[in-house]
C-alpha positions as CSV (number, residue, x, y, z in Angstrom):
1,M,0.1,-0.1,0.0
2,I,1.4,3.6,-1.1
3,K,0.4,5.6,2.3
4,F,-1.5,9.1,1.3
5,L,1.1,10.5,3.7
6,D,3.9,8.4,5.7
7,L,3.9,9.9,9.0
8,K,6.5,7.6,10.4
9,K,9.0,7.9,7.6
10,I,9.1,11.1,7.5
11,T,9.8,11.4,11.2
12,D,12.5,8.9,10.7
13,S,14.3,10.7,8.2
14,F,14.7,13.7,10.4
15,Q,16.6,11.5,13.2
16,P,18.7,11.5,15.0
17,E,18.6,15.1,15.2
18,L,14.8,15.1,16.1
19,D,15.7,12.3,19.1
20,A,18.4,14.7,20.1
21,A,16.2,17.7,20.2
22,V,13.5,15.8,22.1
23,Q,15.7,14.8,25.1
24,R,17.2,17.9,24.9
25,V,13.8,19.7,26.2
26,V,13.2,16.4,28.4
27,Q,16.5,16.6,30.1
28,S,15.9,20.8,30.8
29,G,13.2,20.5,33.3
30,W,11.6,23.5,31.4
31,Y,8.6,22.2,29.3
32,L,6.5,25.9,28.4
33,L,7.5,29.0,27.7
34,G,11.1,28.4,27.5
35,E,14.2,29.2,25.7
36,E,13.0,26.5,22.7
37,A,9.5,28.7,22.2
38,T,11.6,31.6,21.9
39,A,14.5,30.4,19.6
40,F,11.3,29.0,17.2
41,E,9.6,32.0,17.2
42,K,12.6,34.2,15.9
43,E,13.6,31.5,13.5
44,Y,10.3,31.2,11.8
45,A,9.7,34.8,12.0
46,A,12.9,35.1,10.0
47,F,11.9,32.1,7.2
48,V,8.5,33.5,6.9
49,G,10.0,37.5,6.8
50,A,7.4,38.8,9.4
51,P,8.9,40.9,12.5
52,Y,7.0,39.2,14.9
53,A,6.1,35.4,15.3
54,V,3.9,33.8,18.2
55,G,3.9,30.1,19.3
56,V,0.5,29.0,19.8
57,A,-1.4,25.4,20.8
58,N,-2.4,24.8,16.7
59,G,-3.9,26.6,13.8
60,L,-6.9,27.2,14.7
61,D,-5.9,29.0,17.9
62,A,-3.6,30.9,15.8
63,L,-6.4,32.4,13.5
64,R,-8.9,32.5,16.7
65,L,-6.3,34.6,18.7
66,I,-5.7,36.8,15.6
67,F,-9.6,38.1,15.5
68,K,-9.6,38.1,19.3
69,A,-6.6,40.5,20.0
70,Y,-8.3,42.5,17.0
71,L,-11.2,43.1,18.9
72,E,-9.3,43.8,21.7
73,L,-7.4,46.3,20.3
74,G,-10.6,48.1,18.8
75,R,-10.0,47.3,15.1
76,L,-12.5,45.1,15.1
77,K,-15.8,44.9,17.1
78,E,-18.7,42.0,17.5
79,G,-21.1,41.6,14.1
80,D,-18.3,42.9,11.4
81,E,-18.1,41.0,8.4
82,I,-15.2,38.8,7.3
83,I,-14.7,37.2,3.9
84,V,-13.8,34.0,3.5
85,P,-13.6,31.5,0.6
86,A,-16.8,29.1,0.7
87,N,-14.8,26.0,0.1
88,T,-12.1,26.2,2.7
89,Y,-11.8,23.8,5.6
90,I,-14.2,24.7,8.4
91,A,-11.6,26.0,10.9
92,S,-11.6,29.0,8.8
93,M,-14.8,29.8,9.2
94,L,-14.9,28.8,13.0
95,A,-12.2,31.1,14.4
96,I,-14.4,34.1,12.9
97,T,-17.4,32.9,14.5
98,D,-15.9,32.1,18.0
99,N,-15.0,35.8,17.9
100,K,-19.1,36.4,17.3
101,L,-17.8,37.9,13.8
102,K,-19.9,37.4,10.7
103,A,-18.5,35.2,8.3
104,V,-19.0,36.0,4.3
105,L,-19.0,33.3,2.2
106,G,-16.9,33.9,-0.9
107,E,-17.0,31.6,-4.4
108,P,-13.2,30.4,-5.3
109,D,-11.6,30.3,-8.7
110,I,-12.1,26.7,-9.8
111,Q,-8.6,26.7,-11.3
112,S,-6.4,27.8,-8.3
113,F,-9.1,26.4,-5.6
114,N,-8.5,29.6,-3.9
115,L,-10.7,32.7,-3.2
116,D,-11.9,34.4,-6.8
117,P,-10.3,37.8,-6.4
118,F,-13.0,39.6,-9.4
119,K,-15.8,38.4,-6.8
120,V,-14.5,39.7,-3.4
121,E,-15.7,43.0,-4.2
122,E,-19.7,42.3,-4.4
123,K,-19.6,41.2,-1.1
124,I,-18.2,43.8,0.3
125,T,-20.6,45.9,2.4
126,A,-20.6,48.9,4.8
127,N,-20.0,46.1,8.2
128,T,-16.6,44.3,5.7
129,K,-13.6,44.9,8.0
130,G,-11.7,42.1,6.8
131,I,-10.8,39.5,4.3
132,L,-9.5,35.8,5.5
133,L,-7.4,34.5,2.6
134,V,-6.9,30.7,2.7
135,H,-3.5,30.0,0.6
136,L,-5.7,26.6,-0.2
137,Y,-3.6,23.1,-0.8
138,G,-0.6,25.2,-0.7
139,Q,-0.8,27.7,-3.6
140,N,-0.6,31.4,-2.8
141,G,-3.5,33.0,-3.0
142,M,-2.8,36.1,-2.9
143,H,-3.6,38.5,-6.0
144,P,-3.5,42.2,-7.2
145,E,-7.0,43.0,-7.0
146,I,-7.0,41.8,-3.7
147,A,-4.6,43.9,-2.6
148,R,-6.7,46.8,-4.4
149,L,-9.7,46.1,-2.1
150,V,-7.6,45.9,0.9
151,D,-6.6,49.3,0.3
152,K,-10.0,50.7,-1.4
153,Y,-11.9,50.0,1.3
154,N,-9.3,50.0,4.2
155,L,-9.9,45.9,5.3
156,L,-7.6,44.1,7.5
157,L,-5.9,41.1,5.3
158,I,-5.4,38.0,7.5
159,E,-3.8,34.7,5.9
160,D,-4.9,31.6,6.8
161,N,-1.3,30.2,5.7
162,A,-2.0,26.4,7.6
163,Q,-1.3,24.8,3.8
164,A,1.2,26.9,2.4
165,I,3.9,26.9,4.8
166,G,7.1,28.1,3.0
167,C,5.5,29.2,-0.3
168,R,6.6,32.4,-2.3
169,S,4.4,35.5,-3.1
170,G,6.1,37.9,-4.6
171,N,9.3,39.3,-3.0
172,F,7.7,37.6,0.4
173,R,6.6,34.3,1.9
174,T,2.7,33.8,2.5
175,G,2.4,34.6,6.0
176,A,4.2,38.2,5.3
177,V,1.7,39.4,3.1
178,G,-1.0,40.4,5.2
179,H,-1.3,42.3,8.8
180,A,-1.4,39.1,10.6
181,A,-1.2,35.4,9.5
182,G,-2.1,32.0,11.2
183,H,0.2,28.8,10.6
184,S,-0.5,25.3,11.5
185,F,1.9,22.7,11.8
186,Y,-0.4,19.8,12.3
187,P,1.8,17.0,11.9
188,G,0.6,16.2,8.1
189,K,1.5,19.4,7.2
190,N,4.4,20.5,5.2
191,L,6.0,21.6,8.2
192,G,5.0,19.3,10.8
193,A,4.9,18.8,14.9
194,L,4.9,15.6,16.5
195,G,1.0,16.9,17.7
196,D,-1.0,20.1,17.7
197,A,1.2,23.3,17.4
198,G,0.5,26.7,15.7
199,A,2.3,30.2,15.4
200,V,0.8,33.6,14.0
201,T,2.9,36.1,12.3
202,T,2.7,39.5,12.1
203,S,4.3,43.0,11.6
204,D,2.4,44.6,13.8
205,S,3.9,44.9,17.8
206,A,1.2,45.6,19.4
207,L,-1.1,42.6,17.8
208,A,2.0,40.3,18.5
209,A,1.9,41.2,22.1
210,T,-1.8,41.6,22.5
211,I,-1.8,37.3,20.7
212,A,0.9,36.3,23.2
213,A,-0.8,37.7,26.1
214,L,-4.2,36.3,24.9
215,G,-2.8,32.8,24.5
216,N,-1.5,33.3,28.6
217,Y,-4.9,33.5,29.9
218,G,-4.4,37.3,29.1
219,S,-1.9,37.7,31.3
220,R,1.6,39.4,30.7
221,Q,2.5,39.1,34.4
222,K,1.9,36.0,36.0
223,Y,-1.0,36.1,37.8
224,V,-1.8,39.4,36.4
225,N,-4.8,39.2,34.0
226,E,-5.4,42.1,31.4
227,M,-8.0,40.5,29.3
228,Q,-10.1,37.5,29.0
229,G,-8.1,35.1,27.4
230,L,-7.5,31.5,27.1
231,N,-4.5,28.7,27.3
232,S,-3.0,28.2,23.9
233,R,0.9,28.0,23.8
234,L,3.6,26.0,21.9
235,D,4.8,23.5,24.1
236,E,9.1,23.4,24.3
237,I,9.1,19.8,23.0
238,Q,7.1,21.0,19.8
239,A,9.1,24.1,19.2
240,A,12.5,22.1,19.5
241,V,10.8,19.3,16.7
242,L,9.8,22.4,14.5
243,R,13.4,24.2,15.1
244,V,15.1,20.8,13.1
245,K,11.9,20.5,10.5
246,L,12.3,24.0,9.5
247,K,16.0,23.4,8.6
248,R,15.0,21.5,5.8
249,L,11.6,22.7,4.7
250,D,12.7,24.6,1.9
251,R,14.5,21.6,0.3
252,D,11.1,19.6,1.6
253,N,9.1,21.6,-0.6
254,A,11.1,21.4,-3.5
255,R,10.9,18.0,-3.3
256,R,7.0,18.4,-3.5
257,Q,7.6,20.6,-6.4
258,E,9.6,17.9,-8.5
259,I,6.5,15.0,-7.7
260,A,4.4,17.6,-8.7
261,N,5.6,18.4,-12.0
262,Y,5.9,14.7,-12.8
263,Y,2.4,14.1,-12.0
264,L,1.5,17.3,-14.0
265,R,3.2,15.8,-17.3
266,H,2.7,12.2,-17.0
267,I,-0.9,11.7,-15.5
268,N,-3.1,11.8,-18.5
269,H,-7.0,10.7,-18.7
270,A,-10.0,12.3,-20.0
271,N,-11.9,12.1,-17.4
272,V,-9.4,13.4,-14.1
273,V,-8.9,17.1,-14.0
274,L,-5.0,18.3,-13.1
275,P,-4.6,20.9,-10.7
276,Q,-2.9,24.0,-12.0
277,A,-0.4,26.2,-10.4
278,L,-1.6,29.9,-11.5
279,S,0.9,31.6,-8.7
280,E,3.2,30.0,-6.4
281,H,2.6,26.4,-4.9
282,V,4.6,24.5,-2.1
283,W,1.9,21.2,-3.2
284,H,0.7,21.0,0.7
285,L,-1.9,18.7,-1.4
286,F,-1.8,17.2,-5.2
287,V,-5.4,17.6,-5.9
288,V,-7.7,16.3,-8.8
289,R,-11.0,16.7,-9.9
290,C,-13.1,14.0,-11.1
291,T,-17.1,13.5,-12.0
292,A,-16.8,9.9,-11.1
293,R,-14.5,10.1,-7.7
294,E,-15.6,7.5,-5.6
295,A,-15.0,5.3,-8.4
296,L,-11.9,6.8,-9.0
297,Q,-10.9,6.2,-5.5
298,Q,-12.0,3.2,-5.4
299,H,-9.8,1.9,-8.3
300,L,-6.8,3.5,-6.7
301,E,-7.5,1.7,-3.3
302,K,-7.7,-1.4,-5.2
303,M,-4.0,-0.6,-7.0
304,G,-2.9,-0.2,-3.5
305,I,-3.0,3.7,-3.5
306,Q,-4.3,5.6,-0.4
307,T,-5.8,8.7,-1.2
308,I,-8.4,11.5,0.7
309,I,-10.9,13.8,0.1
310,H,-10.1,17.4,1.0
311,Y,-12.8,18.1,1.8
312,P,-16.2,15.7,1.4
313,I,-18.7,18.2,2.8
314,P,-18.4,22.1,2.3
315,P,-18.9,24.4,5.5
316,H,-22.2,25.8,4.3
317,K,-23.5,22.4,4.4
318,Q,-22.1,21.0,7.8
319,R,-25.0,20.6,11.0
320,A,-22.4,23.0,12.4
321,Y,-23.5,26.0,10.3
322,K,-27.5,25.2,9.5
323,E,-28.3,28.6,9.4
324,W,-26.4,28.1,6.1
325,N,-27.7,24.9,4.8
326,Q,-30.3,26.4,2.3
327,D,-27.5,28.6,0.9
328,T,-26.1,27.7,-2.7
329,F,-22.4,28.0,-3.6
330,P,-22.1,26.3,-7.1
331,I,-18.6,26.4,-7.7
332,T,-17.9,25.3,-3.8
333,E,-20.4,22.4,-4.2
334,K,-18.8,21.3,-7.5
335,I,-15.3,21.2,-6.2
336,H,-16.3,19.1,-3.0
337,Q,-18.1,16.9,-5.0
338,E,-15.1,16.0,-7.1
339,V,-11.9,16.8,-5.5
340,L,-9.8,13.8,-5.0
341,S,-5.9,14.4,-3.3
342,L,-3.3,11.6,-4.3
343,P,-0.5,10.6,-2.3
344,I,2.8,13.5,-2.2
345,S,5.4,14.3,0.3
346,P,8.9,14.4,0.4
347,V,9.7,10.9,1.2
348,M,8.0,9.2,-1.5
349,T,10.0,6.7,-3.8
350,E,10.4,7.0,-7.7
351,E,8.5,3.6,-7.8
352,E,5.9,5.2,-5.9
353,I,5.5,8.2,-7.6
354,N,5.1,5.9,-11.1
355,A,2.7,3.6,-9.3
356,V,0.7,6.3,-8.9
357,V,0.5,8.2,-12.2
358,Q,0.4,5.0,-14.1
359,S,-2.8,3.7,-12.1
360,V,-4.7,7.3,-12.3
361,N,-3.9,6.4,-16.3
362,M,-5.4,3.0,-16.1
363,F,-8.4,4.1,-14.2
364,S,-11.3,3.3,-16.8
365,L,-15.3,4.0,-16.1
């Protein structure tokens, strides 16, 4: 079986440095808010190209805390509208609505899977205060039209960079394009921890300081609570693991690009629509479209190839947002009905890559 993502093999590829990093933390006797987290924040900020990085517990918290901090700072108020792509993972919406802000869903471009920049302005009202730009599947979602709208309407631009860590965006990397960005280091991400972990990057010192305090019970000084915060901190072991993995991230992303290029050159099937890299891409996922998706997935499983659907149910059709269930987003719904993610990772062998290509090309209805 060719695994969709062989996390054990990926972890093994970082040994023995990974074990040494974990042992360093274990032997230190200091497991939270210590030197490893501080060092990682500095290294990650430098990597992204943002002045500040704040480690948090996970990617959802990174986004939640950005919005919560903007509320504390008076840049947002309850009920303000944030435009977000309708086809993103539900965490993007949860971060907005958890802060009593209103998520306004926008259709994606079916070729890039990212928010269609030319359908955003029609969603803007007097209550619109920001855009949550998701770099879905690893492709940079920034566009000159988005920049124009941010400037024209004085909007906050917040990036959901969970799937595009290391991606370039012109002279920047994603995560340093907007006013703030949330990052996920879930184990399956291009930069993955050995558990949940996340970070916020920003050029705003006041925002960074507020997020750091909010993630520590709303406290800047122990037992002195200035705000109603929460507990969301990057622990020392995960920080140490991420420091090891960060050193190799550009090389690993380059390998993903090689695999994606091979797929794009050699997968040739009339019923399989290949993804398009319309801008910079780090190929967190290689997502094809097929109107006979279930049949294709079953065929690949029989051929010993594991695939995953990202994502089978769009957020507006989830029970969690039942108030949206009657809404219609045709492009989003088409995407969610057709997408299938093929295996892609830096530890795949040439034999495995060829097997995926041959198996897809052999598919028959």
